[in-house]
C-alpha positions in Angstrom: 89.8 123.2 196.3 86.3 122.0 195.2 84.8 125.3 196.4 87.4 127.2 194.5 86.7 125.3 191.3 82.9 125.9 191.7 83.5 129.6 192.1 85.5 129.7 188.9 82.8 127.7 187.1 80.1 130.2 188.3 82.3 133.2 187.2 82.6 131.7 183.7 78.9 130.8 183.5 77.3 134.0 184.6 78.6 136.2 181.8 77.3 133.6 179.3 73.9 133.6 181.0 73.9 137.4 180.8 74.7 137.3 177.2 71.9 134.9 176.5 69.5 137.0 178.4 70.4 140.0 176.3 70.2 138.0 173.0 68.0 138.6 170.0 64.5 137.1 169.8 63.3 136.3 166.3 60.0 134.6 165.5 57.7 133.9 162.5 53.9 133.5 162.8 53.6 134.3 166.5 53.6 136.9 169.2 56.8 137.7 171.0 56.7 138.6 174.7 59.5 140.2 176.7 58.7 139.9 180.4 58.7 142.8 182.8 62.2 143.7 183.8 63.8 141.5 181.2 66.8 142.5 179.0 66.9 141.5 175.4 68.5 142.4 172.1 66.7 142.9 168.8 63.1 141.6 169.1 61.2 140.8 165.9 58.4 138.7 164.4 56.4 138.3 161.3 52.6 137.9 161.4 52.5 138.6 165.1 52.7 141.2 167.8 55.6 142.3 170.0 54.8 143.0 173.7 57.5 144.5 175.9 56.7 144.4 179.6 57.2 147.2 182.1 60.8 148.2 183.0 62.2 145.9 180.3 65.2 146.9 178.1 65.5 146.0 174.4 67.2 147.0 171.3 65.1 147.3 168.2 61.5 146.1 168.4 60.0 145.3 165.0 57.3 143.3 163.3 55.4 142.9 160.0 51.6 142.5 160.2 51.4 143.1 163.9 51.5 145.7 166.7 54.4 146.7 168.9 53.4 147.5 172.5 55.8 148.9 175.1 54.8 148.9 178.7 55.7 151.6 181.2 59.3 152.6 181.9 60.7 150.6 179.0 63.9 151.4 177.3 64.3 150.6 173.5 66.7 151.6 170.8 64.1 151.9 168.0 60.6 150.6 166.9 59.5 149.7 163.4 56.4 148.0 162.1 54.5 147.5 158.9 50.7 147.0 159.1 50.5 147.5 162.8 50.3 150.2 165.4 52.8 151.3 168.0 52.1 152.0 171.7 54.8 153.4 174.0 53.8 153.4 177.6 54.2 156.1 180.2 57.8 157.2 181.0 59.3 154.9 178.4 62.3 155.9 176.3 63.1 155.2 172.7 66.7 156.3 171.8 66.1 156.3 168.0 63.0 156.4 165.7 59.5 155.1 165.8 58.0 154.3 162.4 55.0 152.5 161.0 53.3 152.3 157.7 49.7 151.3 158.1 49.2 151.9 161.8 49.0 154.6 164.4 51.5 155.7 167.1 50.5 156.5 170.6 53.0 157.9 173.1 51.9 157.8 176.8 52.5 160.4 179.5 56.1 161.4 179.8 57.2 159.0 177.0 60.3 160.2 175.3 61.4 159.4 171.7 64.7 160.9 170.8 64.4 160.5 167.0 61.6 161.0 164.5 58.1 159.6 164.8 56.7 158.7 161.4 53.7 157.0 159.8 52.2 156.9 156.4 48.5 155.9 157.0 48.2 156.2 160.8 47.4 158.7 163.5 50.2 160.1 165.7 48.9 160.8 169.2 51.1 162.4 171.9 49.8 162.4 175.5 52.1 164.8 177.4 55.0 163.2 175.6 58.3 164.4 174.1 59.7 163.8 170.6 63.1 165.0 169.7 63.2 164.4 165.9 59.9 165.7 164.6 56.7 164.2 163.4 56.0 163.0 159.8 53.0 161.5 158.0 51.1 161.5 154.8 47.5 160.6 155.5 47.3 160.4 159.3 45.9 162.8 161.8 48.3 164.3 164.3 47.4 165.1 167.9 50.1 166.9 169.9 48.3 166.6 173.2 48.3 169.0 176.1 51.8 169.6 177.6 53.6 167.7 174.9 56.9 168.9 173.4 58.0 168.3 169.8 61.4 169.3 168.5 62.1 169.1 164.8 58.8 170.4 163.6 56.0 168.6 161.7 56.1 167.4 158.0 52.9 166.4 156.3 54.0 164.7 153.0 52.0 164.8 149.8 50.4 161.3 149.3 52.0 159.1 146.7 53.1 155.6 146.2 51.6 152.2 146.9 51.4 152.6 150.7 49.5 155.9 150.5 45.8 155.6 150.4 42.8 157.6 151.7 39.4 156.0 151.0 37.2 158.8 152.1 39.1 161.9 150.8 38.9 163.4 154.3 41.5 166.0 155.1 44.0 165.1 157.8 43.5 167.0 161.1 46.5 168.4 163.0 45.7 169.5 166.5 48.2 171.2 168.8 46.8 171.0 172.3 46.9 173.3 175.3 50.4 174.3 176.5 52.0 172.1 173.9 55.2 173.2 172.2 56.3 172.4 168.7 59.7 173.8 167.8 60.8 174.0 164.2 58.8 174.4 161.0 55.3 173.0 160.5 55.3 172.2 156.8 52.3 170.8 155.0 52.6 169.6 151.4 48.9 168.8 151.1 45.7 170.3 152.4 45.0 169.8 156.1 43.0 171.2 158.9 45.4 172.8 161.4 44.0 173.7 164.8 46.2 175.3 167.5 45.4 176.0 171.1 45.7 179.6 172.1 48.1 178.5 174.9 50.3 176.5 172.6 53.6 177.6 171.1 54.5 176.6 167.5 57.2 177.5 165.0 56.7 178.8 161.4 53.9 177.3 159.4 54.2 176.5 155.7 51.3 175.4 153.5 48.4 175.7 156.0 46.5 178.4 158.0 46.3 177.8 161.7 42.9 178.1 163.4 43.0 179.0 167.0 40.9 177.4 169.6 40.4 177.7 173.4 39.7 175.1 176.0 40.8 171.5 176.1 40.0 170.6 172.5 38.7 172.2 169.3 34.9 172.3 168.9 33.4 170.0 166.3 
């Protein structure tokens, strides 16, 4: 009888523990860590970074005044940060969007973002990665690295508003690397330098003139 009651107690306790393990993590003035392999809900902080370990599963990861770093083989619903960069490790998957204001975005090898990747004042760098919802920025450079695949095109917005700034008046550089594919329209609403590998495939271009290059990268 005692063993039977213990079994019932464990059966009731385990779902509660699973729910707690998948719960939200919210912090102010500090870094949030999700350990490798851990499952969590929404993970957020203010004035701190968010670090997600390898093979972890989370919902939205967000911060203000800090970076968001995903390890390898991580699964996340979305990523959002203000005043901080975003790093998505190799073979990680983001089901929604990745966005940042003053910070860059780097997608590692075989990383997959189903939604849009957007910045205002930050570089977007794809390393043999896939983006399903297009790329968007105002002042950042864009590097679609070798063997990367972008669906939804590229939109370079005209700078405007409080978050848009460019201290040296340098034109943004957009580079489409060897064997990369960009499906959809590449639309530029401001002057840019657009360099496209002779082995890359791109959609229609509006507002810029592509300059072809050969080899691994454009010559300076």
